C-alpha positions, 0 to 999 in steps of 0.5 A: 499500500503506497500511502501519500505523504499526507495520509502518513502524516495524519495516521502517524498523528492519530498513532502518536495520540494512542501512544501517550496512554500505552505506559498508563496501562503499566500505571494502571496495573500498579495501581490495582496491584497496590490497592489490593494491599491498602486498607482503603482499596479506594484510596489509590484511586481517589487521589491519584496524583497524591499517591504516585509516590506510593507505586513502585519504581517501574510504575513511577517511570511509567507515569513519567514516560506518560507525562513526557508523552504529552509533551512529545505529542505537542511538539510532533502535532505542531511539526505534522500540521505544518508539514501538512499546511505547507503541502510537504511531499517528500518521502523524508516526511514519511521516514520522519513520521514513522521513526518518530512512531517507532521512537515513541513506542520504544521510549516508554519500554526503555523508561520503564525498564530503566535503560537510560541510554536507550531511552535517551536515544529514543528521545533523540530520534523523536526530535530529529523527526520533528526537526525534519518536519519543521525543516521540510516545512520551512523548505516547502514555504519557500516555493508557496 
């Protein structure tokens, strides 16, 4: 299937939105597990932000990965939309969109598993994808 650049950008943006919630499944699992051990089983759910410190380390890292995903989505959303608005039609835009999704899929995994070097590499790949889309948009603006 040969998708247009616009289609890849739109689908990747939808995928990026879903990826925001990927690490939160781990947080939810840890919350349910911990709530079962508490005297007030609903406390974990009544004050979710106040009880993050009670979660095991892996779940805290999953929570941080979830928060970081929102931050990454904001920048990627602008990069995607700028490429769409300026009519970018480059295979590099497709590569950047796919690279972003792959990096943002692996990022929370490496975060949860506490592998900082690989996590940082995935963060860098995501940022390079954003820079690529912004650069292609700037080039496309020159020809409008």
